[in-house]
C-alpha positions as CSV (number, residue, x, y, z in Angstrom):
1,M,0.0,0.0,0.0
2,K,1.4,3.4,-1.0
3,I,0.4,6.6,0.7
4,T,0.6,9.8,-1.2
5,K,2.5,12.8,0.2
6,E,-0.7,14.8,0.4
7,S,-2.4,12.0,2.4
8,A,0.5,11.8,4.8
9,K,0.5,15.6,5.3
10,A,-3.3,15.6,6.0
11,W,-2.9,12.7,8.4
12,K,-0.1,14.5,10.2
13,A,-2.1,17.8,10.5
14,E,-5.1,16.0,12.0
15,Y,-2.8,14.0,14.4
16,E,-1.2,17.3,15.6
17,K,-4.7,18.7,16.3
18,I,-5.6,15.7,18.4
19,N,-2.3,15.9,20.2
20,A,-2.9,19.6,21.0
21,M,-6.4,18.8,22.3
22,E,-5.0,16.0,24.5
23,R,-2.2,18.3,25.9
24,E,-4.9,20.9,26.8
25,E,-7.0,18.2,28.5
26,M,-4.0,17.1,30.5
27,K,-3.1,20.6,31.5
28,E,-6.6,20.9,33.0
29,R,-6.8,17.4,34.5
30,L,-3.3,17.0,36.1
31,P,-3.7,19.8,38.7
32,T,-6.8,18.0,40.0
33,M,-5.2,14.6,40.3
34,T,-3.4,13.3,43.3
35,I,0.2,12.2,43.0
36,E,-0.9,8.6,43.3
37,Q,-3.5,9.0,40.4
38,S,-0.9,10.7,38.1
39,L,1.7,8.0,38.8
40,K,-0.9,5.3,38.2
41,T,-1.8,6.9,34.9
42,Y,1.8,7.1,33.9
43,F,2.6,3.5,34.8
44,E,-0.5,2.3,32.9
45,L,0.7,4.2,29.9
46,C,4.2,2.6,30.3
47,R,2.7,-0.9,30.5
48,F,0.6,-0.2,27.4
49,M,3.5,1.1,25.4
50,I,5.7,-1.8,26.4
51,A,2.9,-4.2,25.4
52,I,2.5,-2.7,21.9
53,S,6.2,-2.1,21.3
54,G,7.2,-5.7,21.0
55,S,7.7,-7.1,17.6
56,S,8.4,-10.6,16.4
57,D,10.8,-9.4,13.7
58,E,13.2,-7.8,16.2
59,P,16.6,-9.3,16.7
60,H,17.0,-11.6,19.7
61,E,19.5,-9.3,21.3
62,L,16.9,-6.5,21.3
63,H,14.4,-8.8,23.1
64,E,17.0,-9.4,25.8
65,L,17.7,-5.7,26.2
66,R,13.9,-5.0,26.5
67,A,13.6,-7.7,29.1
68,R,16.4,-6.2,31.2
69,D,15.0,-2.7,30.8
70,R,11.5,-3.9,31.9
71,A,13.0,-5.7,34.9
72,S,14.9,-2.5,35.8
73,L,11.7,-0.4,35.5
74,I,9.7,-2.9,37.6
75,T,12.4,-2.8,40.4
76,K,12.3,1.0,40.3
77,W,8.5,1.2,40.4
78,K,8.4,-1.2,43.3
79,L,10.9,0.8,45.2
80,L,8.9,4.0,44.5
81,A,5.7,2.2,45.7
82,E,7.5,1.1,48.9
83,R,8.7,4.6,49.6
84,L,5.3,6.2,49.1
85,G,3.7,3.3,51.0
86,H,0.2,3.7,49.8
87,V,0.6,3.4,46.0
88,T,-0.5,0.1,44.4
């Protein structure tokens, strides 16, 4: 499937509008959220991005690097949760 230059530019312009609207929404919503809520939202996004970023056509070495990175993140998140005490 081939995408024309005009189609790509139109898609990009619409995507930028959506991103701008989401940024404005976050500017309004973040000040009303607790630290725990904002951290939970961030970690949910991280888990989502990790889940969709995997690809079967990646080299084996890259899978190993991702696994180590995930393990490191999980350790850091657990440490943060322990320090805060009431974050699940």
